[in-house]
C-alpha positions as CSV (number, residue, x, y, z in Angstrom):
1,X,13.5,25.5,-51.1
2,X,12.3,29.1,-51.4
3,X,8.6,29.6,-51.8
4,X,7.4,31.1,-55.1
5,X,6.5,34.7,-54.9
6,X,3.5,35.6,-57.0
7,X,4.0,38.4,-59.5
8,X,0.8,40.1,-58.5
9,X,1.3,42.5,-55.5
10,X,-2.2,41.8,-54.2
11,X,-1.5,38.1,-54.2
12,X,1.8,38.6,-52.5
13,X,0.1,40.7,-49.8
14,X,-2.5,38.0,-49.4
15,X,0.2,35.3,-49.0
16,X,1.9,37.4,-46.3
17,X,-1.4,37.9,-44.5
18,X,-2.2,34.2,-44.7
19,X,1.3,33.4,-43.4
20,X,0.9,35.8,-40.5
21,X,-2.6,34.4,-39.8
22,X,-1.2,30.9,-39.7
23,X,1.5,31.9,-37.3
24,X,-1.1,33.6,-35.0
25,X,-3.3,30.5,-35.2
26,X,-0.4,28.2,-34.4
27,X,0.6,30.4,-31.4
28,X,-3.0,30.5,-30.1
29,X,-3.3,26.7,-30.5
30,X,0.0,26.1,-28.7
31,X,-1.3,28.2,-25.8
32,X,-4.6,26.3,-25.8
33,X,-2.7,23.0,-26.0
34,X,-0.5,24.1,-23.1
35,X,-3.7,25.0,-21.1
36,X,-5.2,21.6,-21.9
37,X,-2.0,19.8,-21.0
38,X,-1.9,21.7,-17.7
39,X,-5.5,20.9,-16.9
40,X,-5.0,17.2,-17.8
41,X,-1.9,17.0,-15.6
42,X,-3.8,18.6,-12.7
43,X,-6.7,16.1,-13.2
44,X,-4.2,13.2,-13.4
45,X,-2.5,14.4,-10.2
46,X,-5.9,14.4,-8.5
47,X,-6.7,10.9,-9.7
48,X,-3.3,9.7,-8.6
49,X,-3.8,11.3,-5.2
50,X,-7.2,9.7,-4.9
51,X,-5.9,6.3,-5.9
52,X,-3.0,6.7,-3.4
53,X,-5.5,7.5,-0.6
54,X,-7.6,4.5,-1.5
55,X,-4.6,2.3,-1.6
56,X,-3.3,3.7,1.7
57,X,-6.8,3.2,3.2
58,X,-7.0,-0.4,1.9
59,X,-3.5,-1.0,3.3
60,X,-4.5,0.3,6.7
61,X,-7.6,-1.9,6.7
62,X,-5.6,-4.9,5.9
63,X,-3.0,-4.1,8.6
64,X,-5.9,-3.6,11.1
65,X,-7.4,-7.0,10.2
66,X,-4.0,-8.7,10.5
67,X,-3.3,-7.0,13.8
68,X,-6.7,-8.1,15.2
69,X,-6.2,-11.7,13.9
70,X,-2.7,-11.8,15.5
71,X,-4.1,-10.5,18.8
72,X,-6.8,-13.1,18.7
73,X,-4.3,-15.8,17.9
74,X,-2.2,-14.8,20.9
75,X,-5.3,-14.8,23.2
76,X,-6.3,-18.3,21.9
77,X,-2.8,-19.7,22.4
78,X,-2.7,-18.3,26.0
79,X,-6.2,-19.8,26.7
80,X,-5.1,-23.2,25.3
81,X,-1.9,-23.1,27.4
82,X,-4.0,-22.3,30.5
83,X,-6.4,-25.1,29.6
84,X,-3.5,-27.5,29.2
85,X,-2.0,-26.5,32.5
86,X,-5.4,-26.9,34.3
87,X,-5.8,-30.3,32.7
88,X,-2.4,-31.4,33.9
89,X,-3.0,-30.0,37.4
90,X,-6.3,-31.9,37.6
91,X,-4.7,-35.1,36.4
92,X,-1.9,-34.7,39.0
93,X,-4.5,-34.3,41.7
94,X,-6.6,-37.2,40.5
95,X,-3.7,-39.6,40.1
96,X,-0.9,-38.5,42.5
97,X,1.1,-41.8,42.2
98,X,1.6,-41.5,38.5
99,X,3.2,-38.0,38.7
100,X,7.0,-38.0,38.6
101,X,8.6,-36.8,41.9
102,X,9.7,-33.2,42.2
103,X,13.2,-32.4,41.2
104,X,14.5,-31.9,44.7
105,X,13.1,-35.3,45.8
106,X,14.6,-36.9,42.7
107,X,18.0,-35.3,43.5
108,X,17.8,-36.7,47.1
109,X,16.9,-40.1,45.9
110,X,19.8,-40.1,43.4
111,X,22.2,-38.9,46.1
112,X,21.1,-41.6,48.5
113,X,21.7,-44.3,45.9
114,X,25.3,-43.2,45.4
């Protein structure tokens, strides 16, 4: 729909001036909006990077704790195995008759029975 043109030349000139001013304001505002958008995107990227660093740091801390716990578990299992071996060795020394014969002696006994 075409806009109405005023019959007065001064009013027509004023309308044109207002139209041009509106276009200039729109262009200026678009530029400012673009700048604000760029600044916001940069700040958001910084925030994401900081969050990623914190997440990576937390992940590394968790991995470190898990690795230490795993190493400790391995040491404790090895210590328990050694303690069990020592206890069995002491029991064998204390009660030599209750210990089953060695394999070679058991093989010789089985061979002599046949």
